[in-house]
DOKEZA-709146 format. One line per 2 residues: their letters; for each residue x, y, z of C-alpha. Coordinates in nm, 4 decimals, padded with zeros to 6 digits. Layout:
A> X:Y:Z ~ ...
REM end
This chain:
MK> -01.3753:-01.7924:-02.1547 ~ -01.2940:-01.9895:-02.4910
GF> -01.2041:-01.7234:-02.7357 ~ -01.0118:-01.4201:-02.4791
SV> -00.7705:-01.2742:-02.6623 ~ -00.5059:-01.0706:-02.4576
GN> -00.2937:-01.2572:-02.5737 ~ -00.4020:-01.1370:-02.9352
RY> -00.3652:-00.7878:-02.8615 ~ -00.0303:-00.7820:-02.6971
EM> 00.1808:-00.5945:-02.8880 ~ 00.4936:-00.3583:-02.7655
PP> 00.5906:-00.1110:-03.0208 ~ 00.9838:-00.0504:-03.0201
RP> 01.0767:00.2581:-02.7535 ~ 01.0042:00.6578:-02.9484
KR> 01.4160:00.6912:-03.0708 ~ 01.6003:00.9609:-02.8130
SP> 01.6218:01.3006:-02.9486 ~ 02.0078:01.4542:-03.0094
RR> 02.0474:01.6380:-02.6993 ~ 01.9905:01.9114:-02.6749
GR> 02.2044:02.2612:-02.5459 ~ 02.0910:02.4629:-02.3207
AS> 02.3197:02.6278:-02.2387 ~ 02.3688:03.0435:-02.2396
GA> 02.5773:03.3293:-02.1392 ~ 02.9064:03.2688:-01.9865
KR> 02.8635:02.8702:-01.9890 ~ 02.8775:02.9095:-02.3934
DL> 03.2113:03.0753:-02.3204 ~ 03.3602:02.8047:-02.0958
HA> 03.2074:02.5562:-02.3809 ~ 03.3475:02.7227:-02.6276
HR> 03.6532:02.7315:-02.4034 ~ 03.7675:02.3786:-02.3854
RR> 03.6530:02.3151:-02.7332 ~ 03.9512:02.4915:-02.8195
SH> 04.1262:02.3840:-02.5420 ~ 04.0737:02.0178:-02.7101
EP> 04.1762:02.0931:-03.0309 ~ 04.4817:01.8923:-03.2063
GR> 04.7742:02.0458:-03.0908 ~ 04.7067:02.2685:-02.8784
RH> 04.9449:02.3423:-02.5836 ~ 04.8981:02.2167:-02.2214
AI> 05.0767:02.2973:-01.9274 ~ 05.1142:01.8751:-01.8995
TL> 04.9497:01.6131:-02.0778 ~ 04.7681:01.3021:-01.9538
ES> 05.0181:01.1420:-02.1666 ~ 05.3620:01.2988:-02.0329
SL> 05.2277:01.2786:-01.6589 ~ 05.1633:00.9423:-01.7030
RV> 05.5601:00.9519:-01.8544 ~ 05.6877:01.0671:-01.4862
VR> 05.4451:00.7841:-01.2916 ~ 05.5697:00.5085:-01.4778
AG> 05.9676:00.6003:-01.4209 ~ 05.9402:00.8439:-01.1226
SP> 05.9093:00.7476:-00.7562 ~ 05.5670:00.6539:-00.5622
LE> 05.6473:01.0610:-00.4234 ~ 05.6576:01.1476:-00.8073
VL> 05.3504:00.9806:-00.8610 ~ 05.1359:01.2073:-00.5953
RT> 05.3073:01.5117:-00.7078 ~ 05.2416:01.4651:-01.1142
IG> 04.8449:01.3580:-00.9938 ~ 04.9142:01.6396:-00.8130
AV> 04.9861:01.8851:-01.1163 ~ 04.7635:01.7535:-01.3308
AA> 04.4442:01.8333:-01.0894 ~ 04.6552:02.1933:-01.1107
TE> 04.6276:02.2746:-01.5121 ~ 04.4819:02.5400:-01.6012
DP> 04.2081:02.3052:-01.7889 ~ 04.1668:01.9648:-01.5257
QS> 04.0195:01.8361:-01.8188 ~ 04.2899:01.7822:-02.0465
GL> 04.3357:01.4740:-02.2082 ~ 04.0994:01.3042:-01.9749
GV> 03.8266:01.0325:-02.1079 ~ 03.6560:00.7589:-01.9117
EA> 03.8718:00.4862:-02.2193 ~ 04.1932:00.7124:-02.1444
WR> 04.1461:00.6867:-01.7620 ~ 04.0992:00.3007:-01.8521
RD> 04.3861:00.2697:-02.0496 ~ 04.6614:00.4463:-01.8565
LY> 04.5603:00.5371:-01.5072 ~ 04.2852:00.2284:-01.3882
AT> 04.4775:-00.0612:-01.5643 ~ 04.7822:-00.0274:-01.3647
SP> 04.5447:-00.0875:-01.0287 ~ 04.5154:-00.5008:-01.0234
ER> 04.1006:-00.5101:-00.9633 ~ 04.0410:-00.8225:-00.6955
SG> 03.9915:-01.1526:-00.8020 ~ 03.7268:-01.4718:-00.7430
EA> 03.4571:-01.1441:-00.6968 ~ 03.2224:-01.0399:-00.9594
FS> 03.1649:-00.6970:-00.9957 ~ 02.7849:-00.7155:-01.1882
TI> 02.5025:-00.6600:-01.0645 ~ 02.3309:-00.9429:-00.8580
SG> 02.0777:-00.9832:-01.1625 ~ 02.4281:-01.0008:-01.3903
VD> 02.4163:-00.6511:-01.5055 ~ 02.8241:-00.5784:-01.6284
NE> 02.9113:-00.2680:-01.4452 ~ 03.1831:-00.0782:-01.6047
PL> 03.4360:00.0464:-01.3732 ~ 03.3553:00.4263:-01.3770
YA> 03.0773:00.6351:-01.5779 ~ 03.1257:00.9847:-01.6519
PD> 02.9488:01.2345:-01.9756 ~ 03.1230:01.0129:-02.2443
NV> 03.0197:00.7004:-02.1346 ~ 02.6428:00.7799:-02.0776
DV> 02.4063:00.9423:-02.2540 ~ 02.1281:01.1659:-02.0907
DY> 01.9254:01.4602:-02.0922 ~ 01.7284:01.6235:-01.8503
ER> 01.3782:01.7132:-02.0077 ~ 01.3926:01.3337:-02.1522
DL> 01.4875:01.1242:-01.9069 ~ 01.4162:01.2694:-01.6193
GY> 01.1809:01.5126:-01.6049 ~ 01.0529:01.6585:-01.2621
PG> 00.8743:01.4503:-00.9929 ~ 00.4969:01.4987:-01.0020
AY> 00.5732:01.5531:-01.4461 ~ 00.5835:01.3325:-01.7350
PF> 00.7905:01.0531:-01.7830 ~ 00.7649:01.0459:-01.3989
TR> 01.1303:00.9258:-01.3723 ~ 01.2167:01.1069:-01.0214
GV> 00.8563:01.0984:-00.8162 ~ 00.4917:01.0596:-00.9229
YP> 00.3730:01.3153:-00.6528 ~ 00.5307:01.7033:-00.6922
SM> 00.6446:01.6936:-00.3227 ~ 00.7289:01.3218:-00.2904
YR> 00.7934:01.2221:00.1088 ~ 00.8450:01.5721:00.1349
GR> 00.4475:01.6495:00.1514 ~ 00.3818:01.3143:00.3110
LW> 00.5753:01.0209:00.3607 ~ 00.5377:00.6523:00.2815
TM> 00.3240:00.4092:00.4297 ~ 00.4220:00.1728:00.7158
RQ> 00.3498:-00.1021:00.5901 ~ 00.3655:-00.3918:00.7529
FA> 00.3083:-00.7743:00.7041 ~ 00.1130:-00.9753:00.9347
GF> -00.1278:-01.2889:00.9667 ~ -00.0994:-01.6052:01.1773
GT> -00.3064:-01.8409:01.3637 ~ -00.6755:-01.7241:01.4014
AE> -00.8708:-01.4235:01.2952 ~ -00.7971:-01.3673:01.6912
ET> -00.3947:-01.3523:01.7444 ~ -00.4185:-01.2306:01.4179
NE> -00.6652:-00.8562:01.5023 ~ -00.4243:-00.8887:01.8572
RF> -00.0637:-00.8129:01.6379 ~ -00.3122:-00.5571:01.3678
RY> -00.3562:-00.3881:01.7071 ~ 00.0198:-00.4351:01.8206
LL> 00.1793:-00.2160:01.4622 ~ -00.1491:00.0165:01.4910
EH> -00.0010:00.1356:01.8369 ~ 00.3448:00.1371:01.7605
GQ> 00.3212:00.3676:01.4739 ~ 00.2589:00.2056:01.1677
TG> -00.0315:00.3774:00.9242 ~ -00.1750:00.1429:00.7315
LS> -00.2598:-00.2424:00.7794 ~ -00.2002:-00.5889:00.5484
TA> -00.3400:-00.9065:00.5763 ~ -00.1612:-01.2417:00.5160
FD> -00.3318:-01.5584:00.5030 ~ -00.2409:-01.8812:00.5633
MP> -00.2081:-02.1286:00.2310 ~ -00.5529:-02.2922:00.2548
TL> -00.6930:-01.9712:00.2615 ~ -00.4547:-01.8393:-00.0165
MG> -00.5965:-02.1882:-00.2647 ~ -00.9031:-02.1641:-00.1442
YD> -00.9748:-02.4375:00.0877 ~ -01.1743:-02.3864:00.3894
SD> -01.0116:-02.5148:00.7407 ~ -01.1794:-02.7814:00.8007
HP> -01.1540:-02.9365:00.3952 ~ -00.8420:-03.2708:00.4457
RS> -00.6164:-03.0583:00.1875 ~ -00.5996:-02.7927:00.4767
LG> -00.4611:-03.0515:00.7549 ~ -00.1643:-02.9297:00.9248
EV> -00.1475:-02.5602:00.7687 ~ -00.4009:-02.3754:00.9019
GR> -00.2918:-02.0830:01.0830 ~ 00.0856:-02.1490:01.0260
EG> 00.2422:-01.8825:00.7292 ~ -00.1246:-01.6566:00.7769
VA> -00.4390:-01.6473:00.9183 ~ -00.7018:-01.8044:00.8329
VD> -00.9967:-01.6298:00.6983 ~ -01.3237:-01.9160:00.6360
SL> -01.6088:-01.6721:00.6036 ~ -01.7595:-01.2745:00.6718
AD> -01.7550:-01.4156:01.0842 ~ -01.3608:-01.4929:01.0501
ME> -01.2984:-01.1130:00.8694 ~ -01.5779:-00.9457:01.0846
TL> -01.3370:-01.0815:01.4037 ~ -00.9786:-01.0225:01.1973
FA> -01.0843:-00.6229:01.1971 ~ -01.2600:-00.6657:01.5167
GI> -01.2213:-00.2355:01.6864 ~ -01.0616:-00.1416:01.3798
PL> -01.2274:00.0930:01.2239 ~ -01.2088:00.0767:00.8648
GE> -01.2571:00.3746:00.7539 ~ -00.9201:00.5742:00.9215
VS> -00.7835:00.2751:00.7657 ~ -00.6177:00.1505:00.4303
TS> -00.5951:-00.2572:00.4424 ~ -00.3917:-00.4801:00.1898
MT> -00.4904:-00.8105:00.1368 ~ -00.2106:-01.0449:00.0050
IN> -00.5011:-01.2929:-00.1164 ~ -00.5041:-01.3914:-00.5043
SP> -00.7039:-01.6828:-00.6685 ~ -01.0028:-01.6237:-00.4335
AA> -00.9528:-01.2077:-00.3771 ~ -01.2931:-01.1356:-00.5071
ML> -01.3970:-01.3748:-00.2019 ~ -01.2113:-01.1940:00.0298
LA> -01.2907:-00.7549:-00.0839 ~ -01.6906:-00.8711:-00.1113
FY> -01.5822:-01.0414:00.2774 ~ -01.4421:-00.6370:00.3288
AC> -01.6555:-00.4788:00.1425 ~ -01.9467:-00.6519:00.4471
VG> -01.7765:-00.5408:00.6673 ~ -01.7698:-00.1938:00.5879
EE> -02.1128:-00.2184:00.5966 ~ -02.1466:-00.3073:00.9182
QG> -01.9218:-00.1390:01.0724 ~ -02.1415:00.1830:00.9396
VP> -01.9052:00.2899:00.6468 ~ -01.9559:00.2893:00.3355
VA> -01.8284:00.0763:00.0927 ~ -01.7611:00.3724:-00.1808
SL> -01.5226:00.4944:00.1785 ~ -01.3601:00.1891:00.2281
RG> -00.9425:00.2234:00.1279 ~ -00.7002:-00.0461:00.0951
TV> -00.5679:-00.3318:-00.1753 ~ -00.6285:-00.6390:-00.3451
QT> -00.3218:-00.7949:-00.4557 ~ -00.5588:-01.0337:-00.6932
DI> -00.2697:-01.0510:-00.9428 ~ -00.3188:-01.4256:-01.0895
LK> -00.0898:-01.3624:-01.3661 ~ 00.1830:-01.3914:-01.1716
EY> 00.0752:-01.6879:-00.9429 ~ 00.1278:-01.8939:-01.3083
IA> 00.4234:-01.7266:-01.3142 ~ 00.6559:-01.7598:-00.9847
QK> 00.3924:-01.8108:-00.6900 ~ 00.1852:-02.1025:-00.7784
EW> -00.1022:-02.0534:-00.5632 ~ -00.3840:-02.0571:-00.8759
IF> -00.6898:-02.2352:-00.8794 ~ -00.8855:-02.1771:-01.1994
PP> -00.7303:-02.1791:-01.5572 ~ -00.5866:-01.8477:-01.6995
EP> -00.8527:-01.7695:-01.8706 ~ -01.1588:-01.7441:-01.6693
SL> -00.9005:-01.6715:-01.3352 ~ -00.8602:-01.3223:-01.5570
RL> -01.1896:-01.2611:-01.5974 ~ -01.2441:-01.3069:-01.2596
VV> -01.0220:-00.9862:-01.2431 ~ -01.1277:-00.7640:-01.4740
DM> -01.4880:-00.8014:-01.2620 ~ -01.3167:-00.7295:-01.0021
IE> -01.1292:-00.3936:-01.1453 ~ -01.5032:-00.2792:-01.3412
WC> -01.6681:-00.3127:-00.9815 ~ -01.4387:-00.1419:-00.7749
SR> -01.4142:00.1473:-01.0396 ~ -01.7867:00.2183:-00.9677
EM> -01.8347:00.0804:-00.6542 ~ -01.5448:00.1315:-00.4577
PL> -01.2955:00.4106:-00.6062 ~ -01.0615:00.4108:-00.3417
MH> -00.9561:00.0460:-00.2710 ~ -00.7217:-00.0806:-00.5634
PV> -00.8244:-00.3859:-00.6790 ~ -00.5074:-00.5167:-00.8184
SI> -00.2075:-00.5012:-00.6602 ~ 00.0534:-00.5896:-00.9878
SG> 00.3672:-00.8045:-00.8689 ~ 00.6714:-00.8466:-00.9108
YH> 00.7454:-00.9071:-00.5861 ~ 00.7202:-01.2968:-00.5887
IR> 00.8728:-01.3294:-00.9267 ~ 01.2168:-01.1850:-00.7569
EA> 01.1850:-01.4050:-00.5381 ~ 01.1643:-01.7400:-00.6970
GS> 01.4985:-01.5820:-00.8422 ~ 01.4521:-01.3546:-01.1094
TA> 01.6810:-01.0958:-01.2620 ~ 01.5826:-00.7273:-01.1758
AQ> 01.5497:-00.6705:-01.5386 ~ 01.3028:-00.9630:-01.5337
EL> 01.0779:-00.8209:-01.2119 ~ 01.0502:-00.4845:-01.4177
AF> 00.9712:-00.6988:-01.7499 ~ 00.6683:-00.9682:-01.6051
TL> 00.5393:-00.7680:-01.3816 ~ 00.4579:-00.5083:-01.6830
AD> 00.3411:-00.7375:-01.9086 ~ 00.1152:-00.8122:-01.6755
GF> 00.0105:-00.4653:-01.6083 ~ -00.0244:-00.4887:-01.9899
AY> -00.2825:-00.7746:-02.0111 ~ -00.4645:-00.6556:-01.7385
VD> -00.5612:-00.3319:-01.9508 ~ -00.5504:-00.5399:-02.2565
AC> -00.8170:-00.7375:-02.1205 ~ -01.0327:-00.4741:-01.9655
VE> -01.0096:-00.2360:-02.2970 ~ -01.1848:-00.5013:-02.4641
RG> -01.4690:-00.5570:-02.1543 ~ -01.5341:-00.2125:-02.3093
LD> -01.4206:00.0009:-02.0592 ~ -01.2247:00.3287:-02.1219
VD> -00.9426:00.2738:-01.9789 ~ -00.9231:00.6767:-01.7575
EF> -01.1801:00.4385:-01.5988 ~ -00.9998:00.1825:-01.3607
AP> -00.6703:00.2829:-01.5046 ~ -00.5504:00.5107:-01.2204
RL> -00.6727:00.2506:-00.8929 ~ -00.4098:00.0143:-01.0596
SF> -00.0762:-00.0636:-00.8423 ~ 00.2202:-00.2165:-00.8158
FF> 00.4370:-00.4430:-00.5665 ~ 00.8224:-00.4680:-00.6134
NA> 01.0757:-00.5832:-00.4639 ~ 01.3702:-00.4650:-00.3126
HL> 01.6506:-00.6480:-00.3265 ~ 02.0304:-00.5730:-00.1773
DF> 02.1624:-00.5057:-00.5009 ~ 02.1187:-00.0797:-00.4287
FE> 02.0933:00.1224:-00.6882 ~ 02.0434:-00.2001:-00.9264
EI> 01.6994:-00.1467:-00.7086 ~ 01.6750:00.2164:-00.7111
AK> 01.7007:00.1984:-01.1098 ~ 01.4248:-00.0323:-01.1272
YR> 01.1712:00.1759:-01.0227 ~ 01.2928:00.4243:-01.1522
AA> 01.2483:00.2397:-01.5667 ~ 00.9151:00.1367:-01.4268
RR> 00.7352:00.4909:-01.4456 ~ 00.8696:00.5490:-01.6796
IW> 00.7601:00.2611:-01.9587 ~ 00.4231:00.2755:-01.7903
AR> 00.3582:00.6903:-01.8421 ~ 00.4991:00.5898:-02.1508
EL> 00.2970:00.3025:-02.2657 ~ -00.0090:00.3883:-02.1078
RE> -00.0159:00.7865:-02.2944 ~ 00.1018:00.6356:-02.5731
RY> 00.0006:00.3513:-02.6580 ~ -00.3783:00.3662:-02.4701
GA> -00.4233:00.7110:-02.5442 ~ -00.5115:00.7383:-02.1948
KN> -00.6591:01.1224:-02.1070 ~ -00.6508:01.1427:-01.7649
PR> -00.2345:01.1580:-01.5996 ~ -00.3252:00.9876:-01.2767
SL> -00.3979:00.6663:-01.5254 ~ 00.0269:00.7265:-01.6181
LL> 00.1453:00.7450:-01.2505 ~ 00.3221:00.3291:-01.1117
RF> 00.2363:00.3613:-00.7968 ~ 00.4399:00.1106:-00.5776
HA> 00.4568:-00.1091:-00.2480 ~ 00.7464:-00.2710:-00.1975
QT> 00.8712:-00.5647:00.0285 ~ 01.2544:-00.5926:00.0874
AG> 01.4026:-00.9736:00.0117 ~ 01.2146:-01.2331:00.2272
VS> 01.5596:-01.4866:-00.0018 ~ 01.8184:-01.2511:00.0704
LT> 01.7721:-01.3278:00.4417 ~ 01.9671:-01.6230:00.6402
AQ> 01.9078:-01.8740:00.8888 ~ 02.2565:-01.8478:00.9390
QP> 02.3409:-01.5397:01.1669 ~ 02.0330:-01.3918:01.1456
EV> 02.1091:-01.1118:01.3249 ~ 02.2551:-00.9894:01.0145
NL> 01.9473:-00.9413:00.8339 ~ 01.8197:-00.6535:01.0022
IR> 02.0805:-00.4657:00.8372 ~ 02.0549:-00.6559:00.4949
TA> 01.6796:-00.5338:00.5291 ~ 01.7731:-00.1916:00.6501
IE> 02.0253:-00.1076:00.2855 ~ 01.7095:-00.2399:00.0740
AL> 01.4403:-00.0108:00.2354 ~ 01.7041:00.3164:00.1779
AA> 01.7035:00.1473:-00.1788 ~ 01.2742:00.1190:-00.2014
VL> 01.2186:00.4625:00.0043 ~ 01.5224:00.6065:-00.2859
GG> 01.3459:00.4614:-00.5534 ~ 00.9942:00.6468:-00.4623
TQ> 00.7978:00.3785:-00.2960 ~ 00.5116:00.4990:-00.2163
SL> 00.4681:00.2207:00.0747 ~ 00.6739:-00.0446:00.2638
HT> 00.6768:-00.3624:00.4438 ~ 01.0669:-00.3763:00.6347
NS> 01.0742:-00.7566:00.6843 ~ 01.1824:-00.8561:01.0173
FD> 01.5165:-01.0884:01.0927 ~ 01.3595:-01.4440:01.2252
EA> 01.1756:-01.4415:00.9326 ~ 01.3927:-01.7151:00.7221
LA> 01.2776:-01.9351:01.0349 ~ 00.9255:-01.8540:01.0898
LP> 00.6673:-01.6025:01.1502 ~ 00.8559:-01.2606:01.3165
TE> 00.7992:-01.2496:01.6151 ~ 00.6053:-00.9375:01.8193
HA> 01.0207:-00.7759:01.9164 ~ 01.1112:-00.8693:01.5527
VR> 00.8781:-00.7611:01.3844 ~ 00.9275:-00.4001:01.5534
LA> 01.2682:-00.3545:01.5065 ~ 01.1785:-00.3699:01.1436
LR> 00.9810:-00.0622:01.1903 ~ 01.1681:00.1351:01.3666
TQ> 01.3596:00.0596:01.0836 ~ 01.1812:00.2210:00.8778
QV> 01.0723:00.5405:01.1148 ~ 01.4595:00.5285:01.1445
IA> 01.5296:00.6255:00.8083 ~ 01.2253:00.8486:00.7522
HE> 01.3187:01.0184:01.1071 ~ 01.6602:01.0486:01.1045
TG> 01.8299:00.9656:00.8080 ~ 01.7765:01.2482:00.5742
VV> 01.7515:01.0999:00.2990 ~ 01.3167:01.2290:00.2482
NT> 01.4683:01.6028:00.3217 ~ 01.5130:01.6730:-00.1097
ID> 01.3402:01.4501:-00.4114 ~ 01.5385:01.1468:-00.5286
PL> 01.8255:01.3040:-00.4873 ~ 02.0134:01.0414:-00.6325
GG> 01.9132:01.1593:-00.9478 ~ 02.2061:01.2214:-01.2475
SY> 02.3729:00.9825:-01.0911 ~ 02.6140:00.8806:-01.4390
YL> 02.5498:00.5151:-01.2271 ~ 02.2290:00.5720:-01.1562
EH> 02.0958:00.7312:-01.5516 ~ 02.2671:00.4488:-01.7191
LT> 02.1051:00.1262:-01.4749 ~ 01.7866:00.2772:-01.5375
DE> 01.8289:00.2815:-01.8950 ~ 01.9600:-00.0342:-01.8944
LE> 01.6915:-00.2142:-01.6961 ~ 01.4258:-00.0471:-01.9209
RE> 01.6116:-00.1629:-02.3018 ~ 01.6517:-00.4798:-02.1503
AY> 01.2412:-00.4953:-02.0450 ~ 01.1521:-00.4145:-02.4084
DY> 01.3900:-00.6271:-02.5488 ~ 01.1158:-00.9298:-02.3435
FD> 00.8042:-00.6965:-02.3926 ~ 00.9069:-00.8000:-02.7523
RI> 00.9478:-01.1894:-02.6912 ~ 00.6742:-01.1635:-02.5433
AK> 00.4628:-01.0812:-02.7874 ~ 00.5858:-01.3390:-02.9927
LG> 00.4715:-01.5913:-02.8112 ~ 00.0826:-01.4341:-02.8339
GV> 00.0719:-01.2506:-02.5512 ~ 00.0931:-01.3515:-02.1322
VA> -00.1346:-01.6239:-02.1082 ~ 00.0222:-01.7597:-02.4878
AI> 00.3992:-01.7431:-02.2795 ~ 00.2016:-01.8479:-01.9733
KE> 00.1462:-02.2111:-02.1397 ~ 00.4951:-02.2457:-02.3355
NF> 00.6727:-02.2225:-01.9634 ~ 00.8404:-01.9181:-02.1026
FQ> 00.8177:-01.7390:-01.7716 ~ 00.9271:-02.0242:-01.5954
RE> 01.2292:-02.1277:-01.7614 ~ 01.3762:-01.7547:-01.7332
IA> 01.3930:-01.7937:-01.3209 ~ 01.5158:-02.1118:-01.3588
EA> 01.8069:-02.0547:-01.5626 ~ 01.8457:-01.7082:-01.3766
SF> 01.8117:-01.8653:-01.0496 ~ 02.0475:-02.1350:-01.1263
RY> 02.3298:-01.9386:-01.2397 ~ 02.2653:-01.6429:-00.8744
QS> 02.3099:-02.0027:-00.7154 ~ 02.6273:-02.1139:-00.9309
EV> 02.7428:-01.8013:-00.8178 ~ 02.7464:-01.8341:-00.4625
ER> 02.7840:-02.1830:-00.4379 ~ 03.1458:-02.0498:-00.6450
GE> 03.2101:-01.7862:-00.4122 ~ 03.1818:-01.4899:-00.6715
RI> 02.9539:-01.3910:-00.4581 ~ 02.9495:-01.2867:-00.1175
VV> 02.6648:-01.4093:00.1379 ~ 02.8024:-01.2786:00.4908
GV> 02.7610:-01.5797:00.7397 ~ 02.7131:-01.8455:00.4813
NR> 02.9539:-01.8775:00.2365 ~ 03.2356:-01.5904:00.4271
YV> 03.2509:-01.5229:00.7200 ~ 03.0760:-01.7888:00.8854
QA> 02.9948:-01.8422:01.3065 ~ 03.0418:-02.2288:01.3606
DE> 02.9048:-02.2294:01.7711 ~ 02.5853:-01.9156:01.6616
QP> 02.3290:-01.9432:01.9867 ~ 01.8967:-02.0246:01.8511
VE> 01.7743:-01.7596:01.8335 ~ 01.4312:-01.7034:02.0031
IL> 01.0917:-01.8010:01.7540 ~ 00.7359:-01.7511:01.7174
RI> 00.5165:-02.1112:01.7331 ~ 00.1972:-02.1672:01.6456
DP> -00.0064:-02.3292:01.9302 ~ -00.1101:-02.6702:01.7128
AL> -00.5141:-02.5961:01.9025 ~ -00.5650:-02.2697:01.7047
ER> -00.5960:-02.5467:01.3361 ~ -00.8381:-02.6767:01.6192
KQ> -01.0223:-02.4216:01.7204 ~ -01.1099:-02.2920:01.4211
VA> -01.1955:-02.5933:01.2264 ~ -01.4619:-02.6344:01.5268
RV> -01.5732:-02.2310:01.4205 ~ -01.6158:-02.2896:01.0648
QA> -01.8236:-02.5673:01.1531 ~ -02.0617:-02.4310:01.4037
LR> -02.1304:-02.1775:01.1454 ~ -02.2253:-02.4201:00.8706
AR> -02.4465:-02.5847:01.1764 ~ -02.6062:-02.2268:01.2482
RD> -02.6901:-02.0204:00.9775 ~ -02.9532:-02.0267:00.6886
GA> -02.9057:-02.3667:00.4518 ~ -03.1706:-02.2329:00.1738
AV> -02.9968:-01.8844:00.1701 ~ -02.6995:-02.0753:00.1239
EA> -02.8138:-02.3126:-00.1487 ~ -02.9489:-02.0337:-00.3833
AL> -02.6223:-01.7954:-00.3179 ~ -02.4329:-02.1167:-00.4080
AR> -02.6757:-02.1577:-00.7629 ~ -02.6371:-01.8267:-00.8164
LK> -02.2949:-01.8084:-00.8437 ~ -02.2670:-02.1217:-01.0676
AD> -02.5712:-01.9248:-01.3404 ~ -02.2964:-01.6493:-01.3502
AA> -01.9702:-01.7668:-01.3925 ~ -02.1149:-01.9946:-01.6181
VT> -02.2310:-01.6873:-01.8661 ~ -01.9088:-01.5476:-01.9955
DR> -02.0065:-01.1290:-02.0017 ~ -02.1445:-01.1366:-01.6046
NL> -02.0118:-00.9392:-01.3643 ~ -01.9518:-01.1410:-01.0742
MP> -01.8808:-00.9563:-00.7880 ~ -02.2428:-00.8798:-00.6824
SI> -02.3368:-01.2635:-00.6932 ~ -02.0481:-01.3371:-00.5166
LA> -02.1234:-00.9516:-00.2369 ~ -02.4289:-01.2094:-00.1722
AS> -02.3144:-01.4647:-00.0941 ~ -02.0944:-01.3624:00.1744
RA> -02.4009:-01.2277:00.3664 ~ -02.4714:-01.5359:00.3405
YV> -02.1799:-01.7017:00.5541 ~ -02.1291:-01.8765:00.2689
TM> -01.7075:-01.9522:00.3449 ~ -01.4885:-01.8659:00.0770
GE> -01.3995:-02.2148:00.0495 ~ -01.7656:-02.3071:-00.0877
MC> -01.7730:-02.0509:-00.2987 ~ -01.4295:-02.1550:-00.4796
DA> -01.5614:-02.5374:-00.5080 ~ -01.8576:-02.3761:-00.6348
LR> -01.6161:-02.2185:-01.0337 ~ -01.3857:-02.4889:-00.9420
EV> -01.7442:-02.7037:-01.1004 ~ -01.7875:-02.4575:-01.3560
WG> -01.4890:-02.3920:-01.4500 ~ -01.1908:-02.6592:-01.3099
VW> -00.8473:-02.5931:-01.2127 ~ -00.5666:-02.5280:-01.3755
RE> -00.2548:-02.8049:-01.3830 ~ 00.0691:-02.6754:-01.5017
TP> 00.3006:-02.8525:-01.7228 ~ 00.6179:-02.8634:-01.4931
VF> 00.9753:-02.6963:-01.6296 ~ 01.2992:-02.9284:-01.5092
REM end
């Protein structure tokens, strides 16, 4: 992939200047506005002015204070003399703030004590619009949850394919509406279960999938034509997608009818999660191969879920999560356009994956800003004509990093608040973490409570009854604008470095995240940022909760399984498939999905395919950031 020029194409246009606020008042409203203008002319008399009322407040008793405030509220014009600055100077400043705690967002964005029309510039048509209409601030679909609830998609996977298949069935029986597959570390890193580096890790934090045979077991009895499946896999994503397509074919489901999402977002691996195999350029080529193949052969599959989740889990701010995720998305679009694909051929199937953290309003604002930026850039920079290309559809997962090992039941409350933020921010699908996940993979009891959290939000809170119920809040709109501004600042800085890949090689993202993480942790340790049960409200005599323990025998079972597969398959077919894969990988303009599918049908293991690509492309070594 020498000469791959994604970095050189990365140029962000300046954000369009905002047009002056357009007055749209008419009739009685114009008369009211005129009256308000006249009443605020210099020298105009008021029944009681703010200045005179404050003289009473300063001179009088608490009873006089209450009477004076009531008198101000009862004047002919309640707004006489008031404004945020005057309110802050003459009223708010008389009441001391709590000391020792931060009033900024978790990300460090300073919050004013009050937001109002005179310190927030909001133009409804320009900034908000309508659900399902540009700029999609209020949602990507016209009816949102009045038409269809979000997909409740709980992340699951542990042990071997048999154990995870049982968990999938359990979740579906309890009302889950989509599957989400967690893979173990050897699978994520492209190693088979019997590789020396896999020792002690098989099935520990996800399911072990070595070959098509494991994928067949994983989805046994689950009709793939009736369910959508998400797979959290990145470097070996093409192999797992091929396994899934083959299982669908075996079930009699056409590849074109299979639905779901493959994460595939390799750029964020270099930025945050660190589960890469190959250097960035050939890895990016493999992502484009998947996007191209899915757009033509598997049109209902989202071939990449551009992920901010792991960036946030690594310690980033909300603005960094927003900016770095969208920058990755633009890099993928650039790479596909350079391949020769029309933007409207693939953009409608790009999807996103965001964190749902604890700072309630900041998270909602982040989702709104993401939709607005994506729609603008796809339309204005890339010239997308298909309205679906402009839609930023996303999955959300509550913040694993917010869970505490101390008083783990409190995580139920944290997760509920985070899930509510994701829903009010307009997510298309949602995973709620289980309360025990700071300690281990979740038990069935914990998973059921996590799913019930979503169901209560959907059916008992009333938040789904109207679309974007917080839209127009001065505070929320201010935060949305602020996060958007910070994102564009980051876009400019990334462009000056030469684009996403160049910035990765310069460790730009890694340093930014490390500094943000250090700032937050320092605030916690100084007591400025309160974490219940950790640095305040500590409980000394906590009782341990029951956790899920993975039987070590499952690793031996999986190792025996993959070795038995190698013994019974057609060795000549395997060698031929691997030779074809290596030959195709050495040619930069050849899509690898057909050769990966052929190898999958021959029961070549995932690790063997990754080893073949390691021979051709080499592996990546990161320069550490301290």
